[in-house]
PDB file of N, CA, C, O and CB in Angstrom:
ATOM      1  N   PRO A   1      13.471 -62.833  41.388  1.00  0.00           N
ATOM      2  CA  PRO A   1      13.552 -64.163  40.788  1.00  0.00           C
ATOM      3  C   PRO A   1      12.166 -64.666  40.395  1.00  0.00           C
ATOM      4  O   PRO A   1      11.211 -64.583  41.167  1.00  0.00           O
ATOM      5  CB  PRO A   1      14.219 -65.149  41.757  1.00  0.00           C
ATOM      6  N   ASN A   2      12.088 -65.173  39.213  1.00  0.00           N
ATOM      7  CA  ASN A   2      10.785 -65.671  38.769  1.00  0.00           C
ATOM      8  C   ASN A   2      10.758 -67.181  38.600  1.00  0.00           C
ATOM      9  O   ASN A   2       9.771 -67.737  38.120  1.00  0.00           O
ATOM     10  CB  ASN A   2      10.400 -65.017  37.469  1.00  0.00           C
ATOM     11  N   HIS A   3      11.835 -67.843  38.992  1.00  0.00           N
ATOM     12  CA  HIS A   3      11.869 -69.296  38.848  1.00  0.00           C
ATOM     13  C   HIS A   3      12.910 -69.882  39.799  1.00  0.00           C
ATOM     14  O   HIS A   3      13.735 -69.165  40.366  1.00  0.00           O
ATOM     15  CB  HIS A   3      12.179 -69.698  37.383  1.00  0.00           C
ATOM     16  N   THR A   4      12.849 -71.213  39.960  1.00  0.00           N
ATOM     17  CA  THR A   4      13.862 -71.934  40.730  1.00  0.00           C
ATOM     18  C   THR A   4      14.304 -73.132  39.902  1.00  0.00           C
ATOM     19  O   THR A   4      13.712 -73.451  38.871  1.00  0.00           O
ATOM     20  CB  THR A   4      13.313 -72.383  42.136  1.00  0.00           C
ATOM     21  N   GLY A   5      15.345 -73.778  40.371  1.00  0.00           N
ATOM     22  CA  GLY A   5      15.737 -75.055  39.772  1.00  0.00           C
ATOM     23  C   GLY A   5      14.730 -76.128  40.172  1.00  0.00           C
ATOM     24  O   GLY A   5      13.993 -75.977  41.146  1.00  0.00           O
ATOM     25  N   TRP A   6      14.713 -77.203  39.411  1.00  0.00           N
ATOM     26  CA  TRP A   6      13.788 -78.304  39.678  1.00  0.00           C
ATOM     27  C   TRP A   6      14.147 -79.058  40.958  1.00  0.00           C
ATOM     28  O   TRP A   6      13.336 -79.829  41.471  1.00  0.00           O
ATOM     29  CB  TRP A   6      13.772 -79.267  38.502  1.00  0.00           C
ATOM     30  N   ASP A   7      15.353 -78.839  41.471  1.00  0.00           N
ATOM     31  CA  ASP A   7      15.764 -79.524  42.690  1.00  0.00           C
ATOM     32  C   ASP A   7      15.597 -78.642  43.938  1.00  0.00           C
ATOM     33  O   ASP A   7      16.039 -79.019  45.023  1.00  0.00           O
ATOM     34  CB  ASP A   7      17.212 -79.973  42.564  1.00  0.00           C
ATOM     35  N   HIS A   8      14.969 -77.483  43.788  1.00  0.00           N
ATOM     36  CA  HIS A   8      14.750 -76.592  44.934  1.00  0.00           C
ATOM     37  C   HIS A   8      13.821 -77.278  45.940  1.00  0.00           C
ATOM     38  O   HIS A   8      12.902 -77.999  45.553  1.00  0.00           O
ATOM     39  CB  HIS A   8      14.148 -75.222  44.470  1.00  0.00           C
ATOM     40  N   VAL A   9      14.065 -77.050  47.212  1.00  0.00           N
ATOM     41  CA  VAL A   9      13.287 -77.657  48.289  1.00  0.00           C
ATOM     42  C   VAL A   9      11.796 -77.307  48.185  1.00  0.00           C
ATOM     43  O   VAL A   9      10.949 -78.103  48.590  1.00  0.00           O
ATOM     44  CB  VAL A   9      13.835 -77.209  49.643  1.00  0.00           C
ATOM     45  N   TRP A  10      11.472 -76.139  47.653  1.00  0.00           N
ATOM     46  CA  TRP A  10      10.060 -75.750  47.545  1.00  0.00           C
ATOM     47  C   TRP A  10       9.271 -76.661  46.612  1.00  0.00           C
ATOM     48  O   TRP A  10       8.060 -76.804  46.782  1.00  0.00           O
ATOM     49  CB  TRP A  10       9.954 -74.318  47.061  1.00  0.00           C
ATOM     50  N   ILE A  11       9.918 -77.275  45.641  1.00  0.00           N
ATOM     51  CA  ILE A  11       9.196 -78.174  44.716  1.00  0.00           C
ATOM     52  C   ILE A  11       8.451 -79.240  45.513  1.00  0.00           C
ATOM     53  O   ILE A  11       7.294 -79.540  45.219  1.00  0.00           O
ATOM     54  CB  ILE A  11      10.180 -78.844  43.702  1.00  0.00           C
ATOM     55  N   LYS A  12       9.109 -79.814  46.521  1.00  0.00           N
ATOM     56  CA  LYS A  12       8.476 -80.853  47.339  1.00  0.00           C
ATOM     57  C   LYS A  12       7.696 -80.271  48.506  1.00  0.00           C
ATOM     58  O   LYS A  12       6.598 -80.737  48.811  1.00  0.00           O
ATOM     59  CB  LYS A  12       9.523 -81.816  47.860  1.00  0.00           C
ATOM     60  N   GLU A  13       8.253 -79.248  49.167  1.00  0.00           N
ATOM     61  CA  GLU A  13       7.627 -78.714  50.368  1.00  0.00           C
ATOM     62  C   GLU A  13       6.493 -77.732  50.104  1.00  0.00           C
ATOM     63  O   GLU A  13       5.564 -77.628  50.906  1.00  0.00           O
ATOM     64  CB  GLU A  13       8.654 -78.052  51.199  1.00  0.00           C
ATOM     65  N   HIS A  14       6.561 -77.009  48.981  1.00  0.00           N
ATOM     66  CA  HIS A  14       5.551 -75.992  48.670  1.00  0.00           C
ATOM     67  C   HIS A  14       5.236 -75.974  47.173  1.00  0.00           C
ATOM     68  O   HIS A  14       5.479 -74.964  46.514  1.00  0.00           O
ATOM     69  CB  HIS A  14       6.031 -74.601  49.125  1.00  0.00           C
ATOM     70  N   PRO A  15       4.710 -77.048  46.631  1.00  0.00           N
ATOM     71  CA  PRO A  15       4.404 -77.052  45.199  1.00  0.00           C
ATOM     72  C   PRO A  15       3.381 -75.987  44.803  1.00  0.00           C
ATOM     73  O   PRO A  15       3.280 -75.622  43.631  1.00  0.00           O
ATOM     74  CB  PRO A  15       3.894 -78.413  44.792  1.00  0.00           C
ATOM     75  N   GLU A  16       2.629 -75.494  45.775  1.00  0.00           N
ATOM     76  CA  GLU A  16       1.646 -74.437  45.501  1.00  0.00           C
ATOM     77  C   GLU A  16       2.308 -73.107  45.150  1.00  0.00           C
ATOM     78  O   GLU A  16       1.631 -72.191  44.683  1.00  0.00           O
ATOM     79  CB  GLU A  16       0.734 -74.249  46.704  1.00  0.00           C
ATOM     80  N   TYR A  17       3.607 -72.984  45.364  1.00  0.00           N
ATOM     81  CA  TYR A  17       4.345 -71.768  45.017  1.00  0.00           C
ATOM     82  C   TYR A  17       4.603 -71.664  43.510  1.00  0.00           C
ATOM     83  O   TYR A  17       5.087 -70.634  43.042  1.00  0.00           O
ATOM     84  CB  TYR A  17       5.669 -71.729  45.772  1.00  0.00           C
ATOM     85  N   TYR A  18       4.293 -72.693  42.763  1.00  0.00           N
ATOM     86  CA  TYR A  18       4.677 -72.757  41.357  1.00  0.00           C
ATOM     87  C   TYR A  18       3.487 -72.685  40.414  1.00  0.00           C
ATOM     88  O   TYR A  18       2.363 -73.044  40.766  1.00  0.00           O
ATOM     89  CB  TYR A  18       5.444 -74.017  41.095  1.00  0.00           C
ATOM     90  N   THR A  19       3.766 -72.213  39.212  1.00  0.00           N
ATOM     91  CA  THR A  19       2.772 -72.199  38.142  1.00  0.00           C
ATOM     92  C   THR A  19       2.567 -73.635  37.669  1.00  0.00           C
ATOM     93  O   THR A  19       3.520 -74.400  37.521  1.00  0.00           O
ATOM     94  CB  THR A  19       3.217 -71.269  36.956  1.00  0.00           C
ATOM     95  N   LYS A  20       1.306 -73.982  37.436  1.00  0.00           N
ATOM     96  CA  LYS A  20       0.986 -75.352  37.015  1.00  0.00           C
ATOM     97  C   LYS A  20       0.137 -75.330  35.753  1.00  0.00           C
ATOM     98  O   LYS A  20      -0.562 -74.359  35.464  1.00  0.00           O
ATOM     99  CB  LYS A  20       0.251 -76.116  38.140  1.00  0.00           C
ATOM    100  N   ASN A  21       0.217 -76.413  35.022  1.00  0.00           N
ATOM    101  CA  ASN A  21      -0.616 -76.554  33.827  1.00  0.00           C
ATOM    102  C   ASN A  21      -1.989 -77.098  34.219  1.00  0.00           C
ATOM    103  O   ASN A  21      -2.266 -77.294  35.402  1.00  0.00           O
ATOM    104  CB  ASN A  21       0.063 -77.486  32.785  1.00  0.00           C
ATOM    105  N   GLU A  22      -2.837 -77.338  33.239  1.00  0.00           N
ATOM    106  CA  GLU A  22      -4.194 -77.807  33.500  1.00  0.00           C
ATOM    107  C   GLU A  22      -4.232 -79.191  34.154  1.00  0.00           C
ATOM    108  O   GLU A  22      -5.249 -79.576  34.732  1.00  0.00           O
ATOM    109  CB  GLU A  22      -4.975 -77.837  32.210  1.00  0.00           C
ATOM    110  N   LYS A  23      -3.139 -79.931  34.066  1.00  0.00           N
ATOM    111  CA  LYS A  23      -3.044 -81.248  34.711  1.00  0.00           C
ATOM    112  C   LYS A  23      -2.534 -81.141  36.151  1.00  0.00           C
ATOM    113  O   LYS A  23      -2.471 -82.145  36.861  1.00  0.00           O
ATOM    114  CB  LYS A  23      -2.119 -82.165  33.903  1.00  0.00           C
ATOM    115  N   GLY A  24      -2.169 -79.920  36.588  1.00  0.00           N
ATOM    116  CA  GLY A  24      -1.646 -79.721  37.927  1.00  0.00           C
ATOM    117  C   GLY A  24      -0.156 -79.957  38.033  1.00  0.00           C
ATOM    118  O   GLY A  24       0.373 -80.074  39.138  1.00  0.00           O
ATOM    119  N   GLU A  25       0.533 -80.029  36.902  1.00  0.00           N
ATOM    120  CA  GLU A  25       1.977 -80.243  36.882  1.00  0.00           C
ATOM    121  C   GLU A  25       2.699 -78.904  36.896  1.00  0.00           C
ATOM    122  O   GLU A  25       2.302 -77.968  36.203  1.00  0.00           O
ATOM    123  CB  GLU A  25       2.392 -81.066  35.647  1.00  0.00           C
ATOM    124  N   ILE A  26       3.757 -78.817  37.685  1.00  0.00           N
ATOM    125  CA  ILE A  26       4.587 -77.615  37.706  1.00  0.00           C
ATOM    126  C   ILE A  26       5.242 -77.464  36.335  1.00  0.00           C
ATOM    127  O   ILE A  26       5.693 -78.440  35.736  1.00  0.00           O
ATOM    128  CB  ILE A  26       5.667 -77.685  38.845  1.00  0.00           C
ATOM    129  N   ILE A  27       5.284 -76.221  35.851  1.00  0.00           N
ATOM    130  CA  ILE A  27       5.800 -75.973  34.505  1.00  0.00           C
ATOM    131  C   ILE A  27       6.936 -74.956  34.499  1.00  0.00           C
ATOM    132  O   ILE A  27       7.166 -74.244  35.477  1.00  0.00           O
ATOM    133  CB  ILE A  27       4.684 -75.493  33.602  1.00  0.00           C
ATOM    134  N   ASP A  28       7.627 -74.910  33.385  1.00  0.00           N
ATOM    135  CA  ASP A  28       8.650 -73.895  33.171  1.00  0.00           C
ATOM    136  C   ASP A  28       7.968 -72.580  32.795  1.00  0.00           C
ATOM    137  O   ASP A  28       6.773 -72.583  32.501  1.00  0.00           O
ATOM    138  CB  ASP A  28       9.657 -74.339  32.065  1.00  0.00           C
ATOM    139  N   PRO A  29       8.692 -71.452  32.795  1.00  0.00           N
ATOM    140  CA  PRO A  29       8.076 -70.152  32.501  1.00  0.00           C
ATOM    141  C   PRO A  29       7.420 -70.081  31.117  1.00  0.00           C
ATOM    142  O   PRO A  29       7.921 -70.621  30.131  1.00  0.00           O
ATOM    143  CB  PRO A  29       9.117 -69.067  32.611  1.00  0.00           C
ATOM    144  N   ILE A  30       6.288 -69.396  31.096  1.00  0.00           N
ATOM    145  CA  ILE A  30       5.494 -69.230  29.879  1.00  0.00           C
ATOM    146  C   ILE A  30       5.535 -67.770  29.428  1.00  0.00           C
ATOM    147  O   ILE A  30       5.450 -66.857  30.250  1.00  0.00           O
ATOM    148  CB  ILE A  30       4.029 -69.687  30.109  1.00  0.00           C
ATOM    149  N   ASN A  31       5.665 -67.559  28.125  1.00  0.00           N
ATOM    150  CA  ASN A  31       5.607 -66.222  27.545  1.00  0.00           C
ATOM    151  C   ASN A  31       4.154 -65.753  27.608  1.00  0.00           C
ATOM    152  O   ASN A  31       3.293 -66.373  26.984  1.00  0.00           O
ATOM    153  CB  ASN A  31       6.153 -66.210  26.066  1.00  0.00           C
ATOM    154  N   PRO A  32       3.853 -64.678  28.340  1.00  0.00           N
ATOM    155  CA  PRO A  32       2.467 -64.237  28.472  1.00  0.00           C
ATOM    156  C   PRO A  32       1.848 -63.754  27.161  1.00  0.00           C
ATOM    157  O   PRO A  32       0.627 -63.771  27.013  1.00  0.00           O
ATOM    158  CB  PRO A  32       2.388 -63.140  29.488  1.00  0.00           C
ATOM    159  N   GLU A  33       2.665 -63.331  26.226  1.00  0.00           N
ATOM    160  CA  GLU A  33       2.141 -62.853  24.951  1.00  0.00           C
ATOM    161  C   GLU A  33       1.706 -63.988  24.036  1.00  0.00           C
ATOM    162  O   GLU A  33       0.745 -63.848  23.280  1.00  0.00           O
ATOM    163  CB  GLU A  33       3.178 -62.012  24.253  1.00  0.00           C
ATOM    164  N   THR A  34       2.406 -65.105  24.105  1.00  0.00           N
ATOM    165  CA  THR A  34       2.092 -66.223  23.208  1.00  0.00           C
ATOM    166  C   THR A  34       1.422 -67.391  23.919  1.00  0.00           C
ATOM    167  O   THR A  34       0.781 -68.226  23.280  1.00  0.00           O
ATOM    168  CB  THR A  34       3.348 -66.706  22.537  1.00  0.00           C
ATOM    169  N   GLY A  35       1.568 -67.451  25.243  1.00  0.00           N
ATOM    170  CA  GLY A  35       1.030 -68.578  25.990  1.00  0.00           C
ATOM    171  C   GLY A  35       1.863 -69.841  25.842  1.00  0.00           C
ATOM    172  O   GLY A  35       1.456 -70.916  26.282  1.00  0.00           O
ATOM    173  N   LYS A  36       3.017 -69.710  25.229  1.00  0.00           N
ATOM    174  CA  LYS A  36       3.892 -70.859  25.002  1.00  0.00           C
ATOM    175  C   LYS A  36       5.151 -70.726  25.848  1.00  0.00           C
ATOM    176  O   LYS A  36       5.493 -69.641  26.320  1.00  0.00           O
ATOM    177  CB  LYS A  36       4.258 -70.985  23.505  1.00  0.00           C
ATOM    178  N   THR A  37       5.822 -71.834  26.027  1.00  0.00           N
ATOM    179  CA  THR A  37       7.041 -71.860  26.829  1.00  0.00           C
ATOM    180  C   THR A  37       8.125 -70.991  26.209  1.00  0.00           C
ATOM    181  O   THR A  37       8.223 -70.863  24.988  1.00  0.00           O
ATOM    182  CB  THR A  37       7.543 -73.292  26.985  1.00  0.00           C
ATOM    183  N   TRP A  38       8.946 -70.390  27.087  1.00  0.00           N
ATOM    184  CA  TRP A  38      10.119 -69.651  26.629  1.00  0.00           C
ATOM    185  C   TRP A  38      11.222 -70.627  26.216  1.00  0.00           C
ATOM    186  O   TRP A  38      12.178 -70.246  25.542  1.00  0.00           O
ATOM    187  CB  TRP A  38      10.626 -68.690  27.732  1.00  0.00           C
ATOM    188  N   GLY A  39      11.079 -71.896  26.631  1.00  0.00           N
ATOM    189  CA  GLY A  39      12.108 -72.889  26.361  1.00  0.00           C
ATOM    190  C   GLY A  39      13.093 -73.049  27.506  1.00  0.00           C
ATOM    191  O   GLY A  39      14.123 -73.707  27.358  1.00  0.00           O
ATOM    192  N   TRP A  40      12.780 -72.447  28.650  1.00  0.00           N
ATOM    193  CA  TRP A  40      13.646 -72.554  29.827  1.00  0.00           C
ATOM    194  C   TRP A  40      13.241 -73.787  30.627  1.00  0.00           C
ATOM    195  O   TRP A  40      12.827 -73.671  31.781  1.00  0.00           O
ATOM    196  CB  TRP A  40      13.562 -71.267  30.711  1.00  0.00           C
ATOM    197  N   THR A  41      13.355 -74.940  30.035  1.00  0.00           N
ATOM    198  CA  THR A  41      12.875 -76.168  30.653  1.00  0.00           C
ATOM    199  C   THR A  41      13.720 -76.624  31.837  1.00  0.00           C
ATOM    200  O   THR A  41      13.352 -77.571  32.533  1.00  0.00           O
ATOM    201  CB  THR A  41      12.830 -77.254  29.632  1.00  0.00           C
ATOM    202  N   ASP A  42      14.845 -75.958  32.071  1.00  0.00           N
ATOM    203  CA  ASP A  42      15.694 -76.325  33.207  1.00  0.00           C
ATOM    204  C   ASP A  42      15.274 -75.621  34.493  1.00  0.00           C
ATOM    205  O   ASP A  42      15.923 -75.801  35.524  1.00  0.00           O
ATOM    206  CB  ASP A  42      17.143 -76.001  32.899  1.00  0.00           C
ATOM    207  N   VAL A  43      14.202 -74.821  34.460  1.00  0.00           N
ATOM    208  CA  VAL A  43      13.723 -74.124  35.648  1.00  0.00           C
ATOM    209  C   VAL A  43      12.205 -74.253  35.794  1.00  0.00           C
ATOM    210  O   VAL A  43      11.490 -74.482  34.819  1.00  0.00           O
ATOM    211  CB  VAL A  43      14.122 -72.647  35.592  1.00  0.00           C
ATOM    212  N   ALA A  44      11.730 -74.102  37.032  1.00  0.00           N
ATOM    213  CA  ALA A  44      10.305 -74.153  37.355  1.00  0.00           C
ATOM    214  C   ALA A  44       9.812 -72.745  37.664  1.00  0.00           C
ATOM    215  O   ALA A  44      10.457 -72.011  38.413  1.00  0.00           O
ATOM    216  CB  ALA A  44      10.035 -75.108  38.555  1.00  0.00           C
ATOM    217  N   ASP A  45       8.677 -72.366  37.095  1.00  0.00           N
ATOM    218  CA  ASP A  45       8.141 -71.013  37.198  1.00  0.00           C
ATOM    219  C   ASP A  45       7.445 -70.777  38.535  1.00  0.00           C
ATOM    220  O   ASP A  45       6.588 -71.562  38.943  1.00  0.00           O
ATOM    221  CB  ASP A  45       7.172 -70.748  36.058  1.00  0.00           C
ATOM    222  N   LEU A  46       7.817 -69.696  39.213  1.00  0.00           N
ATOM    223  CA  LEU A  46       7.159 -69.318  40.458  1.00  0.00           C
ATOM    224  C   LEU A  46       5.863 -68.572  40.165  1.00  0.00           C
ATOM    225  O   LEU A  46       5.783 -67.804  39.206  1.00  0.00           O
ATOM    226  CB  LEU A  46       8.092 -68.453  41.325  1.00  0.00           C
ATOM    227  N   ASN A  47       4.843 -68.804  41.001  1.00  0.00           N
ATOM    228  CA  ASN A  47       3.536 -68.190  40.831  1.00  0.00           C
ATOM    229  C   ASN A  47       3.346 -67.108  41.886  1.00  0.00           C
ATOM    230  O   ASN A  47       2.991 -67.406  43.026  1.00  0.00           O
ATOM    231  CB  ASN A  47       2.412 -69.248  40.921  1.00  0.00           C
ATOM    232  N   TYR A  48       3.582 -65.859  41.511  1.00  0.00           N
ATOM    233  CA  TYR A  48       3.473 -64.746  42.454  1.00  0.00           C
ATOM    234  C   TYR A  48       2.037 -64.354  42.763  1.00  0.00           C
ATOM    235  O   TYR A  48       1.815 -63.407  43.518  1.00  0.00           O
ATOM    236  CB  TYR A  48       4.203 -63.557  41.915  1.00  0.00           C
ATOM    237  N   ASP A  49       1.057 -65.052  42.202  1.00  0.00           N
ATOM    238  CA  ASP A  49      -0.324 -64.859  42.635  1.00  0.00           C
ATOM    239  C   ASP A  49      -0.528 -65.467  44.025  1.00  0.00           C
ATOM    240  O   ASP A  49      -1.476 -65.118  44.729  1.00  0.00           O
ATOM    241  CB  ASP A  49      -1.307 -65.489  41.617  1.00  0.00           C
ATOM    242  N   ASN A  50       0.363 -66.371  44.411  1.00  0.00           N
ATOM    243  CA  ASN A  50       0.292 -67.017  45.716  1.00  0.00           C
ATOM    244  C   ASN A  50       0.903 -66.091  46.768  1.00  0.00           C
ATOM    245  O   ASN A  50       2.102 -65.814  46.736  1.00  0.00           O
ATOM    246  CB  ASN A  50       1.020 -68.394  45.697  1.00  0.00           C
ATOM    247  N   GLN A  51       0.083 -65.619  47.690  1.00  0.00           N
ATOM    248  CA  GLN A  51       0.542 -64.669  48.704  1.00  0.00           C
ATOM    249  C   GLN A  51       1.567 -65.282  49.655  1.00  0.00           C
ATOM    250  O   GLN A  51       2.432 -64.572  50.167  1.00  0.00           O
ATOM    251  CB  GLN A  51      -0.641 -64.150  49.497  1.00  0.00           C
ATOM    252  N   ASN A  52       1.482 -66.582  49.896  1.00  0.00           N
ATOM    253  CA  ASN A  52       2.465 -67.236  50.758  1.00  0.00           C
ATOM    254  C   ASN A  52       3.836 -67.283  50.092  1.00  0.00           C
ATOM    255  O   ASN A  52       4.858 -67.176  50.769  1.00  0.00           O
ATOM    256  CB  ASN A  52       2.004 -68.653  51.112  1.00  0.00           C
ATOM    257  N   LEU A  53       3.864 -67.440  48.777  1.00  0.00           N
ATOM    258  CA  LEU A  53       5.138 -67.377  48.060  1.00  0.00           C
ATOM    259  C   LEU A  53       5.735 -65.985  48.218  1.00  0.00           C
ATOM    260  O   LEU A  53       6.927 -65.849  48.495  1.00  0.00           O
ATOM    261  CB  LEU A  53       4.951 -67.727  46.556  1.00  0.00           C
ATOM    262  N   ARG A  54       4.931 -64.969  48.049  1.00  0.00           N
ATOM    263  CA  ARG A  54       5.428 -63.599  48.196  1.00  0.00           C
ATOM    264  C   ARG A  54       6.050 -63.376  49.571  1.00  0.00           C
ATOM    265  O   ARG A  54       7.117 -62.772  49.690  1.00  0.00           O
ATOM    266  CB  ARG A  54       4.295 -62.596  47.969  1.00  0.00           C
ATOM    267  N   ALA A  55       5.379 -63.865  50.598  1.00  0.00           N
ATOM    268  CA  ALA A  55       5.893 -63.708  51.960  1.00  0.00           C
ATOM    269  C   ALA A  55       7.198 -64.481  52.139  1.00  0.00           C
ATOM    270  O   ALA A  55       8.137 -63.975  52.754  1.00  0.00           O
ATOM    271  CB  ALA A  55       4.849 -64.183  52.987  1.00  0.00           C
ATOM    272  N   ALA A  56       7.265 -65.687  51.614  1.00  0.00           N
ATOM    273  CA  ALA A  56       8.482 -66.498  51.728  1.00  0.00           C
ATOM    274  C   ALA A  56       9.642 -65.847  50.979  1.00  0.00           C
ATOM    275  O   ALA A  56      10.767 -65.820  51.478  1.00  0.00           O
ATOM    276  CB  ALA A  56       8.236 -67.921  51.189  1.00  0.00           C
ATOM    277  N   MET A  57       9.376 -65.330  49.798  1.00  0.00           N
ATOM    278  CA  MET A  57      10.436 -64.689  49.015  1.00  0.00           C
ATOM    279  C   MET A  57      10.918 -63.422  49.718  1.00  0.00           C
ATOM    280  O   MET A  57      12.118 -63.152  49.748  1.00  0.00           O
ATOM    281  CB  MET A  57       9.937 -64.355  47.589  1.00  0.00           C
ATOM    282  N   THR A  58       9.996 -62.646  50.280  1.00  0.00           N
ATOM    283  CA  THR A  58      10.376 -61.443  51.019  1.00  0.00           C
ATOM    284  C   THR A  58      11.248 -61.807  52.215  1.00  0.00           C
ATOM    285  O   THR A  58      12.255 -61.147  52.471  1.00  0.00           O
ATOM    286  CB  THR A  58       9.126 -60.674  51.484  1.00  0.00           C
ATOM    287  N   ALA A  59      10.872 -62.846  52.945  1.00  0.00           N
ATOM    288  CA  ALA A  59      11.663 -63.282  54.098  1.00  0.00           C
ATOM    289  C   ALA A  59      13.050 -63.744  53.668  1.00  0.00           C
ATOM    290  O   ALA A  59      14.039 -63.425  54.328  1.00  0.00           O
ATOM    291  CB  ALA A  59      10.942 -64.410  54.847  1.00  0.00           C
ATOM    292  N   ASP A  60      13.134 -64.487  52.576  1.00  0.00           N
ATOM    293  CA  ASP A  60      14.439 -64.953  52.086  1.00  0.00           C
ATOM    294  C   ASP A  60      15.319 -63.778  51.668  1.00  0.00           C
ATOM    295  O   ASP A  60      16.514 -63.762  51.961  1.00  0.00           O
ATOM    296  CB  ASP A  60      14.255 -65.920  50.901  1.00  0.00           C
ATOM    297  N   MET A  61      14.740 -62.811  50.995  1.00  0.00           N
ATOM    298  CA  MET A  61      15.523 -61.660  50.544  1.00  0.00           C
ATOM    299  C   MET A  61      15.986 -60.823  51.744  1.00  0.00           C
ATOM    300  O   MET A  61      17.115 -60.334  51.762  1.00  0.00           O
ATOM    301  CB  MET A  61      14.692 -60.790  49.569  1.00  0.00           C
ATOM    302  N   LYS A  62      15.118 -60.661  52.734  1.00  0.00           N
ATOM    303  CA  LYS A  62      15.506 -59.929  53.942  1.00  0.00           C
ATOM    304  C   LYS A  62      16.662 -60.631  54.650  1.00  0.00           C
ATOM    305  O   LYS A  62      17.566 -59.972  55.166  1.00  0.00           O
ATOM    306  CB  LYS A  62      14.305 -59.786  54.896  1.00  0.00           C
ATOM    307  N   TYR A  63      16.638 -61.955  54.678  1.00  0.00           N
ATOM    308  CA  TYR A  63      17.738 -62.702  55.293  1.00  0.00           C
ATOM    309  C   TYR A  63      19.067 -62.302  54.660  1.00  0.00           C
ATOM    310  O   TYR A  63      20.023 -61.977  55.365  1.00  0.00           O
ATOM    311  CB  TYR A  63      17.513 -64.224  55.150  1.00  0.00           C
ATOM    312  N   TRP A  64      19.125 -62.325  53.334  1.00  0.00           N
ATOM    313  CA  TRP A  64      20.386 -62.021  52.653  1.00  0.00           C
ATOM    314  C   TRP A  64      20.837 -60.587  52.901  1.00  0.00           C
ATOM    315  O   TRP A  64      22.034 -60.321  53.009  1.00  0.00           O
ATOM    316  CB  TRP A  64      20.245 -62.261  51.159  1.00  0.00           C
ATOM    317  N   LEU A  65      19.891 -59.671  52.992  1.00  0.00           N
ATOM    318  CA  LEU A  65      20.233 -58.275  53.269  1.00  0.00           C
ATOM    319  C   LEU A  65      20.665 -58.058  54.717  1.00  0.00           C
ATOM    320  O   LEU A  65      21.682 -57.417  54.977  1.00  0.00           O
ATOM    321  CB  LEU A  65      19.053 -57.381  52.950  1.00  0.00           C
ATOM    322  N   GLN A  66      19.895 -58.589  55.646  1.00  0.00           N
ATOM    323  CA  GLN A  66      20.108 -58.311  57.057  1.00  0.00           C
ATOM    324  C   GLN A  66      21.159 -59.206  57.711  1.00  0.00           C
ATOM    325  O   GLN A  66      21.923 -58.741  58.557  1.00  0.00           O
ATOM    326  CB  GLN A  66      18.819 -58.452  57.787  1.00  0.00           C
ATOM    327  N   LYS A  67      21.208 -60.469  57.334  1.00  0.00           N
ATOM    328  CA  LYS A  67      22.103 -61.415  58.004  1.00  0.00           C
ATOM    329  C   LYS A  67      23.429 -61.621  57.277  1.00  0.00           C
ATOM    330  O   LYS A  67      24.450 -61.883  57.912  1.00  0.00           O
ATOM    331  CB  LYS A  67      21.413 -62.738  58.153  1.00  0.00           C
ATOM    332  N   GLU A  68      23.420 -61.505  55.972  1.00  0.00           N
ATOM    333  CA  GLU A  68      24.632 -61.768  55.198  1.00  0.00           C
ATOM    334  C   GLU A  68      25.263 -60.493  54.639  1.00  0.00           C
ATOM    335  O   GLU A  68      26.383 -60.518  54.129  1.00  0.00           O
ATOM    336  CB  GLU A  68      24.319 -62.717  54.064  1.00  0.00           C
ATOM    337  N   GLY A  69      24.538 -59.385  54.738  1.00  0.00           N
ATOM    338  CA  GLY A  69      25.096 -58.093  54.375  1.00  0.00           C
ATOM    339  C   GLY A  69      25.298 -57.841  52.888  1.00  0.00           C
ATOM    340  O   GLY A  69      26.141 -57.029  52.509  1.00  0.00           O
ATOM    341  N   ILE A  70      24.535 -58.527  52.041  1.00  0.00           N
ATOM    342  CA  ILE A  70      24.679 -58.216  50.614  1.00  0.00           C
ATOM    343  C   ILE A  70      24.100 -56.834  50.352  1.00  0.00           C
ATOM    344  O   ILE A  70      23.316 -56.332  51.157  1.00  0.00           O
ATOM    345  CB  ILE A  70      23.971 -59.289  49.724  1.00  0.00           C
ATOM    346  N   ASP A  71      24.469 -56.219  49.252  1.00  0.00           N
ATOM    347  CA  ASP A  71      24.009 -54.855  48.983  1.00  0.00           C
ATOM    348  C   ASP A  71      23.012 -54.776  47.839  1.00  0.00           C
ATOM    349  O   ASP A  71      22.689 -53.676  47.390  1.00  0.00           O
ATOM    350  CB  ASP A  71      25.184 -53.974  48.678  1.00  0.00           C
ATOM    351  N   GLY A  72      22.520 -55.894  47.360  1.00  0.00           N
ATOM    352  CA  GLY A  72      21.521 -55.858  46.306  1.00  0.00           C
ATOM    353  C   GLY A  72      21.314 -57.215  45.666  1.00  0.00           C
ATOM    354  O   GLY A  72      21.995 -58.189  45.988  1.00  0.00           O
ATOM    355  N   PHE A  73      20.365 -57.255  44.756  1.00  0.00           N
ATOM    356  CA  PHE A  73      20.032 -58.462  44.022  1.00  0.00           C
ATOM    357  C   PHE A  73      20.079 -58.186  42.533  1.00  0.00           C
ATOM    358  O   PHE A  73      19.796 -57.068  42.102  1.00  0.00           O
ATOM    359  CB  PHE A  73      18.651 -58.987  44.430  1.00  0.00           C
ATOM    360  N   ARG A  74      20.424 -59.162  41.760  1.00  0.00           N
ATOM    361  CA  ARG A  74      20.379 -59.052  40.307  1.00  0.00           C
ATOM    362  C   ARG A  74      19.010 -59.516  39.845  1.00  0.00           C
ATOM    363  O   ARG A  74      18.630 -60.669  40.051  1.00  0.00           O
ATOM    364  CB  ARG A  74      21.516 -59.886  39.632  1.00  0.00           C
ATOM    365  N   CYS A  75      18.278 -58.615  39.221  1.00  0.00           N
ATOM    366  CA  CYS A  75      16.932 -58.927  38.697  1.00  0.00           C
ATOM    367  C   CYS A  75      16.908 -58.513  37.231  1.00  0.00           C
ATOM    368  O   CYS A  75      16.731 -57.339  36.908  1.00  0.00           O
ATOM    369  CB  CYS A  75      15.786 -58.185  39.520  1.00  0.00           C
ATOM    370  N   ASP A  76      17.086 -59.473  36.368  1.00  0.00           N
ATOM    371  CA  ASP A  76      17.194 -59.141  34.940  1.00  0.00           C
ATOM    372  C   ASP A  76      16.148 -59.830  34.077  1.00  0.00           C
ATOM    373  O   ASP A  76      16.337 -59.959  32.867  1.00  0.00           O
ATOM    374  CB  ASP A  76      18.561 -59.506  34.438  1.00  0.00           C
ATOM    375  N   VAL A  77      15.064 -60.266  34.667  1.00  0.00           N
ATOM    376  CA  VAL A  77      14.048 -60.943  33.893  1.00  0.00           C
ATOM    377  C   VAL A  77      12.877 -59.992  33.678  1.00  0.00           C
ATOM    378  O   VAL A  77      11.892 -60.361  33.039  1.00  0.00           O
ATOM    379  CB  VAL A  77      13.590 -62.242  34.593  1.00  0.00           C
TER     380      VAL A  77
END
């Protein structure tokens, strides 16, 4: 997953997990080739340069595998 909804708990609890603009505002995903928005304004872009985000995402994914018994994740981005 490369983004969350704007109502995700991390927006308030861990804003450092997200990509921000020069004003420090959390932004939607940006096309790396053009530097412009993809137009997915209904989601907030996660910043995987943040090592704490990586650890949190790994822990969340392990939960679903180990505790809920799912057999995989859909990753199509």
